[in-house]
N, C-alpha and C positions, 0 to 999 in steps of 0.2 A: 484622464479617467482614473477614479479613485483607487480601484483595485491594483492598477498598473503602478501608480505613483507609490503606493505603499510597498509593492514589491521591489521597486528600484531603490526606495529608501532603505529597506531591510537589507538588500544586497550591499548597499554602500556602508551600512552600519556594521555588517558582518566583516567586511574587509578591513575596517578600522579597528576591530576588536582583537586583532592579534591572530598569529598563525595558528595557535592551537585551536581556538574556537572555529577558525575558518576550515581547518581540516575536519573538525567534527560535524559541522553543519553545512557549510558552503563548499561545494566541490569545484565548480568552474563557471566562467561566464565569457560571453563573447558579444561584442557590439559591432555594428556596421552602419555605413551610409551608402546608399545606392542612388545612382541617377539614371533615369530612363527617358528615351526619347523615342516615340512611336507614332505611326499613322494608322488609319483604317479602323479606329475605334467605332463602336455602335452605341446608340442611345445618347451618350454625351457627345460633345465636339470631337471631330475626327482626329485632330492632332493633339497630343498630349505630352507634357513633360512631368515627370514625377520624381520627387525627392523622398526616399524612405529611410527611416531609422528603424533598425531591428536590434532586439536584444534577446539572447538566449542563455539560459543558465540551468545547472542541475544542483540539487541540494540533497540533504539527507533523506528526505522523504518523497522526492519526486523531481519535476523539471518545470520550467516556465519558458513561454515564448511570447514575445510582444513585438508588434510593428505598428508604425504610424506612417501613412502615405499623406504627402502633401501634393496635390495634383493641380497643375496649371494648364489651362486650356488654350495656350498659345495665341493669347490676345482676343480669343472669342469668348462668349459668355454662354453658360449652360443655363436652360430655361428655370432650373430649380435652384441652382447654387451660385450662379454668377461666374466670374473669370477664373475662379479656383475653388478647391474644396478639400476636405480631408477625410480619411477613412482609417480605422485601426482596428486591431484585434488583440485581445489578451487571452492566452491559452495555458492555463496551469494544469498539470496532471499530478495525481497523487499515486505513488507506487505501492501497490499492496506487498510486493516482494520486499521493499525497503521498510515499510511500516512494520510488518510482522517478522522481519529478518529471516526470510525463508526464500528459497529458490522456487518460483513459480514458472517452471519450464516444462514444455511439452511439445515434442517435434520442433517446428521452427519458433515456437513462442519462447521468448526470453523472459518476459515480465507481463503482469496484467496491472492495469492502471485505471483510475477514475479519471476521465478526460473531460475538461470543461473549456468553453470558449465564450468570451463576451465580445460581440461585434458592435461597433459604434461608428457613426458618421454624422455629417451635418444634417440638421433638421430632425424630423421624427424618424430615426433609422437606428434601431437597436434590435439585437438578437441575442438570445441566451441558449447555450448548448450544453448538453451533459450526456455522458454515456460511457460505455466501456472502451478502453484503449489497450493496445497490445504492442509491445516492442518485438520484432521479429528478427531472426538471424537468417538472412538470405545471402548466399554466397556471392561475393563480389561487391555487395553494397556496404558503404561506410555505415549507414543506419537505415532502417526501414520501420516506420510506425503505421499502424492501422487503427484508425479511431472511428467508432460508431457513435453518432449523436442523435439525441432527440432534441429538436430545435423548436423554439418559440420566438416568433418575430413580431415586434411591435410596429405600429404605424400603418401606412396605407396598404402594405403587403402582408398583413398580419396572418398568422397561422398557427395552430397547435398540433401537437403529436405528429410532426413531420420529421422523417428520418433523413439523416446525411451520413454519407460514407466518405472518409477523408484518409487516404494514404499520403504519407510524406516520406521522402527519400532523398539519399545522396549517393553518388557513384562516382568514383575518381578513375580516370584513365591516364596512365603515364604517357607523355608525348615528348619525345626528345629529352631536353634538359628540364622539363617542366611537367605540368599536369593539366588535364581538361576535367573540370568538375561539372557534373550534370546533377542538379538538384531541383526539387520542386514539390508540388502537391497537386491533388485532385479533389475537388469538392463536388460530390454527387448528391444533389438533393432528390431523392428517388420517388417521393409519393405525394407531392403537392397537389396533383391534378385530382386526387381523390379526397382532398381535404375540403369538406363543405364550409368550414369557417373561413378559409383563406382565399385570397384572389391571386396568389403567387403559384406559378407553374413549376413543375419538375424542371430542373436544370442541371447542366453538367459544365463545370469549370476546370480546365486543365491548364497548369501554369508552371511549365518547367523553364529553368535557366541553364544555358550552356556557356561556361566561363573558362577562359584560359588564364592560368595562374601567371600573370605578368610579373608579379613581385618575384616569384621564385626564378623565372627566366632571366631577369635582370639582376639577380643576386641582392635584391632588396629585402628579402624575407619571404618564406613561403606562407601561403594561405592569408596574405594580407591585401594584395591588390589584384583585382580581377578585371578583365574586359571580355565582353562577349554580347550575347543576345538573350532576351526573354521572349518566349512564345506564349501568346495567351489566346486560348480557344474558350469560347463561353457560348454554350447553347442555351437560348432563352435567357439572356443576361438579365440579371436582377430578378429572375422569375417571370419576366415579361414574355409571353408567347410571341415567337417570331411569326410574322405575316407579311403578305405582299405590300400592305400599306405601311408597315413599320417593322423594318429589319432589326432584330435583336440577336441574331447569331453572329458572333464576333470571332474574327480570326486575324491576328496581326502580330508582327514581330517588332520588338523595340531594341534599340541599341542600349548596352548596359555598361556602366562603369561602377565597381563596387570596391569599397575600402573597409577592411576589418581593423578594429582597434580594441 
């Protein structure tokens, strides 16, 4: 994806430019690889293995998040994409607080941002999202974001002026000599059913991960190696309405292994 490649190249260039420039512009980054194995998926083949690369960073004027899934259908083929496929998202946000060098705080709101997302996948599968985002201070949470998007989808499930609400969070629970990290997101597309242009239905996607910090427990380094599960609930998956003839309401749990670097 062009935007993502540019972002990653920029990040690499900043790291190479020296500590002074990095301190001024580039603040932090984190990369990870995740392996998932799960059953009971809907729409696509029932058993899936997924390898995911994730990148997150913060810089002087905002933050970025990118992920790319490579999904394998365990020897079976999907009717649209064959034995495997890919899907990714690039989500840059611009912070008004950072840009104007002012604290935009009110109640639980820590910052106000312009949130954007580009979704892409195999075939004619692209969506463009833009809207207001908020960083919230909620007791106990490592972070909590709340983004509101107006989304436009290209391809067979095209639609305009559709709204999506996306909270993103992380919560750490100390357990013995290590921690359990609960993080994830919710994508709630709220008004597709009233969209005369589109064929996609309103849908709700809830995707938390529950992970044990195995690296910390084994004295290999905290926040580097996790083992756990990912739960995936998706009502009207891909915006396809669930029916007796075609089930699209998905509820499954996948084994997870995640390494940060």
